[in-house]
PDB file with SEQRES, HELIX, SHEET and CRYST1 records, atoms N, CA, C and O in Angstrom:
SEQRES   1 A   52  MET PRO ALA ALA SER ALA LYS ASP ARG PRO PHE CYS GLN          
SEQRES   2 A   52  GLY LYS VAL ALA ALA ALA LYS PHE PHE ALA ARG ILE VAL          
SEQRES   3 A   52  LEU PRO LEU VAL PRO PRO ARG ARG LEU ILE VAL GLU GLY          
SEQRES   4 A   52  ALA ASP LEU SER LEU MET GLU LEU PRO GLU ALA ALA PHE          
HELIX    1 AA1 ARG A    9  PHE A   21  1                                  13    
HELIX    2 AA2 PHE A   22  VAL A   26  3                                   5    
HELIX    3 AA3 LEU A   27  LEU A   29  5                                   3    
HELIX    4 AA4 VAL A   30  GLU A   38  1                                   9    
HELIX    5 AA5 SER A   43  GLU A   46  5                                   4    
HELIX    6 AA6 GLU A   49  ALA A   51  5                                   3    
CRYST1    1.000    1.000    1.000  90.00  90.00  90.00 P 1           1          
ATOM      1  N   MET A   1     -10.175 -40.051 -25.700  1.00  0.00           N  
ATOM      2  CA  MET A   1      -8.958 -40.710 -26.043  1.00  0.00           C  
ATOM      3  C   MET A   1      -8.591 -40.567 -27.523  1.00  0.00           C  
ATOM      4  O   MET A   1      -7.484 -40.943 -27.909  1.00  0.00           O  
ATOM      5  N   PRO A   2      -9.457 -40.054 -28.335  1.00  0.00           N  
ATOM      6  CA  PRO A   2      -9.076 -39.929 -29.753  1.00  0.00           C  
ATOM      7  C   PRO A   2      -7.837 -39.068 -29.962  1.00  0.00           C  
ATOM      8  O   PRO A   2      -7.104 -39.268 -30.930  1.00  0.00           O  
ATOM      9  N   ALA A   3      -7.594 -38.115 -29.067  1.00  0.00           N  
ATOM     10  CA  ALA A   3      -6.436 -37.236 -29.236  1.00  0.00           C  
ATOM     11  C   ALA A   3      -5.149 -37.867 -28.729  1.00  0.00           C  
ATOM     12  O   ALA A   3      -4.071 -37.328 -28.977  1.00  0.00           O  
ATOM     13  N   ALA A   4      -5.227 -38.980 -28.035  1.00  0.00           N  
ATOM     14  CA  ALA A   4      -4.040 -39.635 -27.487  1.00  0.00           C  
ATOM     15  C   ALA A   4      -3.263 -40.310 -28.613  1.00  0.00           C  
ATOM     16  O   ALA A   4      -3.835 -40.873 -29.546  1.00  0.00           O  
ATOM     17  N   SER A   5      -1.940 -40.233 -28.491  1.00  0.00           N  
ATOM     18  CA  SER A   5      -1.106 -40.908 -29.478  1.00  0.00           C  
ATOM     19  C   SER A   5      -1.187 -42.417 -29.247  1.00  0.00           C  
ATOM     20  O   SER A   5      -1.641 -42.868 -28.195  1.00  0.00           O  
ATOM     21  N   ALA A   6      -0.751 -43.177 -30.221  1.00  0.00           N  
ATOM     22  CA  ALA A   6      -0.772 -44.641 -30.103  1.00  0.00           C  
ATOM     23  C   ALA A   6       0.067 -45.088 -28.912  1.00  0.00           C  
ATOM     24  O   ALA A   6      -0.252 -46.082 -28.260  1.00  0.00           O  
ATOM     25  N   LYS A   7       1.132 -44.358 -28.632  1.00  0.00           N  
ATOM     26  CA  LYS A   7       2.007 -44.689 -27.507  1.00  0.00           C  
ATOM     27  C   LYS A   7       1.304 -44.443 -26.170  1.00  0.00           C  
ATOM     28  O   LYS A   7       1.503 -45.204 -25.223  1.00  0.00           O  
ATOM     29  N   ASP A   8       0.488 -43.397 -26.082  1.00  0.00           N  
ATOM     30  CA  ASP A   8      -0.178 -43.018 -24.834  1.00  0.00           C  
ATOM     31  C   ASP A   8      -1.528 -43.697 -24.629  1.00  0.00           C  
ATOM     32  O   ASP A   8      -2.072 -43.658 -23.525  1.00  0.00           O  
ATOM     33  N   ARG A   9      -2.068 -44.307 -25.654  1.00  0.00           N  
ATOM     34  CA  ARG A   9      -3.411 -44.880 -25.578  1.00  0.00           C  
ATOM     35  C   ARG A   9      -3.552 -45.933 -24.465  1.00  0.00           C  
ATOM     36  O   ARG A   9      -4.536 -45.881 -23.728  1.00  0.00           O  
ATOM     37  N   PRO A  10      -2.616 -46.886 -24.306  1.00  0.00           N  
ATOM     38  CA  PRO A  10      -2.768 -47.858 -23.212  1.00  0.00           C  
ATOM     39  C   PRO A  10      -2.772 -47.193 -21.829  1.00  0.00           C  
ATOM     40  O   PRO A  10      -3.523 -47.599 -20.942  1.00  0.00           O  
ATOM     41  N   PHE A  11      -1.934 -46.177 -21.655  1.00  0.00           N  
ATOM     42  CA  PHE A  11      -1.905 -45.447 -20.388  1.00  0.00           C  
ATOM     43  C   PHE A  11      -3.250 -44.793 -20.122  1.00  0.00           C  
ATOM     44  O   PHE A  11      -3.770 -44.871 -19.009  1.00  0.00           O  
ATOM     45  N   CYS A  12      -3.817 -44.150 -21.131  1.00  0.00           N  
ATOM     46  CA  CYS A  12      -5.127 -43.496 -20.987  1.00  0.00           C  
ATOM     47  C   CYS A  12      -6.222 -44.518 -20.719  1.00  0.00           C  
ATOM     48  O   CYS A  12      -7.122 -44.266 -19.916  1.00  0.00           O  
ATOM     49  N   GLN A  13      -6.156 -45.662 -21.379  1.00  0.00           N  
ATOM     50  CA  GLN A  13      -7.149 -46.711 -21.148  1.00  0.00           C  
ATOM     51  C   GLN A  13      -7.078 -47.194 -19.700  1.00  0.00           C  
ATOM     52  O   GLN A  13      -8.106 -47.457 -19.077  1.00  0.00           O  
ATOM     53  N   GLY A  14      -5.864 -47.310 -19.170  1.00  0.00           N  
ATOM     54  CA  GLY A  14      -5.702 -47.710 -17.775  1.00  0.00           C  
ATOM     55  C   GLY A  14      -6.288 -46.691 -16.819  1.00  0.00           C  
ATOM     56  O   GLY A  14      -6.918 -47.056 -15.827  1.00  0.00           O  
ATOM     57  N   LYS A  15      -6.088 -45.426 -17.109  1.00  0.00           N  
ATOM     58  CA  LYS A  15      -6.645 -44.370 -16.257  1.00  0.00           C  
ATOM     59  C   LYS A  15      -8.170 -44.394 -16.281  1.00  0.00           C  
ATOM     60  O   LYS A  15      -8.808 -44.243 -15.239  1.00  0.00           O  
ATOM     61  N   VAL A  16      -8.748 -44.580 -17.440  1.00  0.00           N  
ATOM     62  CA  VAL A  16     -10.211 -44.642 -17.563  1.00  0.00           C  
ATOM     63  C   VAL A  16     -10.746 -45.867 -16.820  1.00  0.00           C  
ATOM     64  O   VAL A  16     -11.759 -45.777 -16.126  1.00  0.00           O  
ATOM     65  N   ALA A  17     -10.074 -47.005 -16.961  1.00  0.00           N  
ATOM     66  CA  ALA A  17     -10.518 -48.221 -16.277  1.00  0.00           C  
ATOM     67  C   ALA A  17     -10.438 -48.039 -14.765  1.00  0.00           C  
ATOM     68  O   ALA A  17     -11.342 -48.461 -14.044  1.00  0.00           O  
ATOM     69  N   ALA A  18      -9.366 -47.416 -14.276  1.00  0.00           N  
ATOM     70  CA  ALA A  18      -9.225 -47.180 -12.838  1.00  0.00           C  
ATOM     71  C   ALA A  18     -10.320 -46.240 -12.332  1.00  0.00           C  
ATOM     72  O   ALA A  18     -10.873 -46.457 -11.254  1.00  0.00           O  
ATOM     73  N   ALA A  19     -10.631 -45.211 -13.096  1.00  0.00           N  
ATOM     74  CA  ALA A  19     -11.684 -44.273 -12.695  1.00  0.00           C  
ATOM     75  C   ALA A  19     -13.052 -44.957 -12.667  1.00  0.00           C  
ATOM     76  O   ALA A  19     -13.851 -44.705 -11.765  1.00  0.00           O  
ATOM     77  N   LYS A  20     -13.323 -45.813 -13.639  1.00  0.00           N  
ATOM     78  CA  LYS A  20     -14.598 -46.543 -13.651  1.00  0.00           C  
ATOM     79  C   LYS A  20     -14.695 -47.471 -12.450  1.00  0.00           C  
ATOM     80  O   LYS A  20     -15.742 -47.549 -11.807  1.00  0.00           O  
ATOM     81  N   PHE A  21     -13.604 -48.177 -12.142  1.00  0.00           N  
ATOM     82  CA  PHE A  21     -13.579 -49.058 -10.975  1.00  0.00           C  
ATOM     83  C   PHE A  21     -13.851 -48.266  -9.701  1.00  0.00           C  
ATOM     84  O   PHE A  21     -14.673 -48.668  -8.878  1.00  0.00           O  
ATOM     85  N   PHE A  22     -13.161 -47.142  -9.541  1.00  0.00           N  
ATOM     86  CA  PHE A  22     -13.334 -46.306  -8.357  1.00  0.00           C  
ATOM     87  C   PHE A  22     -14.777 -45.839  -8.232  1.00  0.00           C  
ATOM     88  O   PHE A  22     -15.359 -45.892  -7.149  1.00  0.00           O  
ATOM     89  N   ALA A  23     -15.349 -45.385  -9.327  1.00  0.00           N  
ATOM     90  CA  ALA A  23     -16.730 -44.889  -9.308  1.00  0.00           C  
ATOM     91  C   ALA A  23     -17.721 -46.008  -9.022  1.00  0.00           C  
ATOM     92  O   ALA A  23     -18.721 -45.785  -8.339  1.00  0.00           O  
ATOM     93  N   ARG A  24     -17.462 -47.205  -9.532  1.00  0.00           N  
ATOM     94  CA  ARG A  24     -18.392 -48.318  -9.388  1.00  0.00           C  
ATOM     95  C   ARG A  24     -18.255 -49.047  -8.054  1.00  0.00           C  
ATOM     96  O   ARG A  24     -19.255 -49.495  -7.493  1.00  0.00           O  
ATOM     97  N   ILE A  25     -17.031 -49.173  -7.537  1.00  0.00           N  
ATOM     98  CA  ILE A  25     -16.786 -49.999  -6.363  1.00  0.00           C  
ATOM     99  C   ILE A  25     -16.573 -49.173  -5.090  1.00  0.00           C  
ATOM    100  O   ILE A  25     -17.139 -49.498  -4.046  1.00  0.00           O  
ATOM    101  N   VAL A  26     -15.779 -48.128  -5.163  1.00  0.00           N  
ATOM    102  CA  VAL A  26     -15.388 -47.381  -3.960  1.00  0.00           C  
ATOM    103  C   VAL A  26     -16.409 -46.314  -3.581  1.00  0.00           C  
ATOM    104  O   VAL A  26     -16.820 -46.240  -2.423  1.00  0.00           O  
ATOM    105  N   LEU A  27     -16.816 -45.500  -4.522  1.00  0.00           N  
ATOM    106  CA  LEU A  27     -17.709 -44.381  -4.193  1.00  0.00           C  
ATOM    107  C   LEU A  27     -19.036 -44.796  -3.561  1.00  0.00           C  
ATOM    108  O   LEU A  27     -19.507 -44.101  -2.661  1.00  0.00           O  
ATOM    109  N   PRO A  28     -19.665 -45.897  -3.988  1.00  0.00           N  
ATOM    110  CA  PRO A  28     -20.922 -46.284  -3.326  1.00  0.00           C  
ATOM    111  C   PRO A  28     -20.745 -46.631  -1.845  1.00  0.00           C  
ATOM    112  O   PRO A  28     -21.718 -46.608  -1.093  1.00  0.00           O  
ATOM    113  N   LEU A  29     -19.531 -46.947  -1.419  1.00  0.00           N  
ATOM    114  CA  LEU A  29     -19.284 -47.299  -0.019  1.00  0.00           C  
ATOM    115  C   LEU A  29     -19.099 -46.086   0.883  1.00  0.00           C  
ATOM    116  O   LEU A  29     -19.095 -46.226   2.106  1.00  0.00           O  
ATOM    117  N   VAL A  30     -18.946 -44.911   0.309  1.00  0.00           N  
ATOM    118  CA  VAL A  30     -18.674 -43.715   1.111  1.00  0.00           C  
ATOM    119  C   VAL A  30     -19.836 -43.366   2.048  1.00  0.00           C  
ATOM    120  O   VAL A  30     -19.593 -43.185   3.241  1.00  0.00           O  
ATOM    121  N   PRO A  31     -21.072 -43.263   1.578  1.00  0.00           N  
ATOM    122  CA  PRO A  31     -22.154 -42.883   2.510  1.00  0.00           C  
ATOM    123  C   PRO A  31     -22.329 -43.838   3.694  1.00  0.00           C  
ATOM    124  O   PRO A  31     -22.456 -43.363   4.823  1.00  0.00           O  
ATOM    125  N   PRO A  32     -22.343 -45.174   3.491  1.00  0.00           N  
ATOM    126  CA  PRO A  32     -22.496 -46.032   4.667  1.00  0.00           C  
ATOM    127  C   PRO A  32     -21.294 -45.959   5.613  1.00  0.00           C  
ATOM    128  O   PRO A  32     -21.454 -46.036   6.831  1.00  0.00           O  
ATOM    129  N   ARG A  33     -20.105 -45.813   5.056  1.00  0.00           N  
ATOM    130  CA  ARG A  33     -18.931 -45.690   5.931  1.00  0.00           C  
ATOM    131  C   ARG A  33     -18.958 -44.386   6.711  1.00  0.00           C  
ATOM    132  O   ARG A  33     -18.512 -44.330   7.857  1.00  0.00           O  
ATOM    133  N   ARG A  34     -19.479 -43.346   6.093  1.00  0.00           N  
ATOM    134  CA  ARG A  34     -19.609 -42.070   6.795  1.00  0.00           C  
ATOM    135  C   ARG A  34     -20.536 -42.231   8.005  1.00  0.00           C  
ATOM    136  O   ARG A  34     -20.240 -41.735   9.092  1.00  0.00           O  
ATOM    137  N   LEU A  35     -21.648 -42.919   7.808  1.00  0.00           N  
ATOM    138  CA  LEU A  35     -22.579 -43.140   8.917  1.00  0.00           C  
ATOM    139  C   LEU A  35     -21.919 -43.938  10.042  1.00  0.00           C  
ATOM    140  O   LEU A  35     -22.136 -43.651  11.219  1.00  0.00           O  
ATOM    141  N   ILE A  36     -21.124 -44.925   9.686  1.00  0.00           N  
ATOM    142  CA  ILE A  36     -20.426 -45.718  10.693  1.00  0.00           C  
ATOM    143  C   ILE A  36     -19.463 -44.841  11.488  1.00  0.00           C  
ATOM    144  O   ILE A  36     -19.412 -44.924  12.716  1.00  0.00           O  
ATOM    145  N   VAL A  37     -18.712 -44.015  10.802  1.00  0.00           N  
ATOM    146  CA  VAL A  37     -17.740 -43.147  11.478  1.00  0.00           C  
ATOM    147  C   VAL A  37     -18.445 -42.124  12.355  1.00  0.00           C  
ATOM    148  O   VAL A  37     -18.017 -41.868  13.480  1.00  0.00           O  
ATOM    149  N   GLU A  38     -19.515 -41.546  11.851  1.00  0.00           N  
ATOM    150  CA  GLU A  38     -20.249 -40.549  12.636  1.00  0.00           C  
ATOM    151  C   GLU A  38     -20.861 -41.153  13.895  1.00  0.00           C  
ATOM    152  O   GLU A  38     -20.991 -40.471  14.912  1.00  0.00           O  
ATOM    153  N   GLY A  39     -21.236 -42.421  13.832  1.00  0.00           N  
ATOM    154  CA  GLY A  39     -21.855 -43.062  14.984  1.00  0.00           C  
ATOM    155  C   GLY A  39     -20.873 -43.787  15.882  1.00  0.00           C  
ATOM    156  O   GLY A  39     -21.277 -44.503  16.798  1.00  0.00           O  
ATOM    157  N   ALA A  40     -19.597 -43.610  15.629  1.00  0.00           N  
ATOM    158  CA  ALA A  40     -18.585 -44.339  16.391  1.00  0.00           C  
ATOM    159  C   ALA A  40     -18.573 -43.921  17.861  1.00  0.00           C  
ATOM    160  O   ALA A  40     -18.783 -42.758  18.204  1.00  0.00           O  
ATOM    161  N   ASP A  41     -18.326 -44.894  18.698  1.00  0.00           N  
ATOM    162  CA  ASP A  41     -18.193 -44.671  20.132  1.00  0.00           C  
ATOM    163  C   ASP A  41     -16.726 -44.371  20.436  1.00  0.00           C  
ATOM    164  O   ASP A  41     -15.850 -45.154  20.070  1.00  0.00           O  
ATOM    165  N   LEU A  42     -16.454 -43.278  21.082  1.00  0.00           N  
ATOM    166  CA  LEU A  42     -15.081 -42.871  21.346  1.00  0.00           C  
ATOM    167  C   LEU A  42     -14.597 -43.285  22.733  1.00  0.00           C  
ATOM    168  O   LEU A  42     -13.565 -42.797  23.194  1.00  0.00           O  
ATOM    169  N   SER A  43     -15.322 -44.171  23.403  1.00  0.00           N  
ATOM    170  CA  SER A  43     -14.950 -44.530  24.767  1.00  0.00           C  
ATOM    171  C   SER A  43     -13.555 -45.145  24.851  1.00  0.00           C  
ATOM    172  O   SER A  43     -12.856 -44.937  25.842  1.00  0.00           O  
ATOM    173  N   LEU A  44     -13.140 -45.890  23.844  1.00  0.00           N  
ATOM    174  CA  LEU A  44     -11.791 -46.444  23.869  1.00  0.00           C  
ATOM    175  C   LEU A  44     -10.724 -45.363  23.805  1.00  0.00           C  
ATOM    176  O   LEU A  44      -9.651 -45.514  24.389  1.00  0.00           O  
ATOM    177  N   MET A  45     -11.004 -44.295  23.115  1.00  0.00           N  
ATOM    178  CA  MET A  45     -10.051 -43.199  23.009  1.00  0.00           C  
ATOM    179  C   MET A  45      -9.872 -42.463  24.340  1.00  0.00           C  
ATOM    180  O   MET A  45      -8.858 -41.802  24.565  1.00  0.00           O  
ATOM    181  N   GLU A  46     -10.850 -42.586  25.199  1.00  0.00           N  
ATOM    182  CA  GLU A  46     -10.786 -41.900  26.486  1.00  0.00           C  
ATOM    183  C   GLU A  46     -10.045 -42.687  27.559  1.00  0.00           C  
ATOM    184  O   GLU A  46      -9.767 -42.156  28.634  1.00  0.00           O  
ATOM    185  N   LEU A  47      -9.721 -43.954  27.276  1.00  0.00           N  
ATOM    186  CA  LEU A  47      -8.969 -44.753  28.229  1.00  0.00           C  
ATOM    187  C   LEU A  47      -7.498 -44.313  28.270  1.00  0.00           C  
ATOM    188  O   LEU A  47      -6.950 -43.901  27.248  1.00  0.00           O  
ATOM    189  N   PRO A  48      -6.873 -44.395  29.417  1.00  0.00           N  
ATOM    190  CA  PRO A  48      -5.462 -44.060  29.488  1.00  0.00           C  
ATOM    191  C   PRO A  48      -4.642 -45.104  28.717  1.00  0.00           C  
ATOM    192  O   PRO A  48      -5.083 -46.242  28.555  1.00  0.00           O  
ATOM    193  N   GLU A  49      -3.481 -44.727  28.257  1.00  0.00           N  
ATOM    194  CA  GLU A  49      -2.614 -45.624  27.491  1.00  0.00           C  
ATOM    195  C   GLU A  49      -2.254 -46.876  28.290  1.00  0.00           C  
ATOM    196  O   GLU A  49      -2.076 -47.952  27.720  1.00  0.00           O  
ATOM    197  N   ALA A  50      -2.147 -46.729  29.616  1.00  0.00           N  
ATOM    198  CA  ALA A  50      -1.791 -47.861  30.466  1.00  0.00           C  
ATOM    199  C   ALA A  50      -2.846 -48.979  30.420  1.00  0.00           C  
ATOM    200  O   ALA A  50      -2.552 -50.120  30.778  1.00  0.00           O  
ATOM    201  N   ALA A  51      -4.050 -48.663  29.989  1.00  0.00           N  
ATOM    202  CA  ALA A  51      -5.114 -49.654  29.926  1.00  0.00           C  
ATOM    203  C   ALA A  51      -4.873 -50.673  28.817  1.00  0.00           C  
ATOM    204  O   ALA A  51      -5.511 -51.725  28.784  1.00  0.00           O  
ATOM    205  N   PHE A  52      -3.967 -50.364  27.927  1.00  0.00           N  
ATOM    206  CA  PHE A  52      -3.686 -51.269  26.828  1.00  0.00           C  
ATOM    207  C   PHE A  52      -2.439 -52.042  27.105  1.00  0.00           C  
ATOM    208  O   PHE A  52      -2.030 -52.867  26.289  1.00  0.00           O  
TER     209      PHE A  52                                                      
END                                                                             
């Protein structure tokens, strides 16, 4: 951020904060969610639309 102008600095700080949040909160959830999706039962998808 040293190269950012004073006008752009808050915008850059926001981008860095968003990236840190994403890396800290969202990315750790990817592997367990992947396992859930891979193990999903598709039996509901095989039902005819009239069943709903």
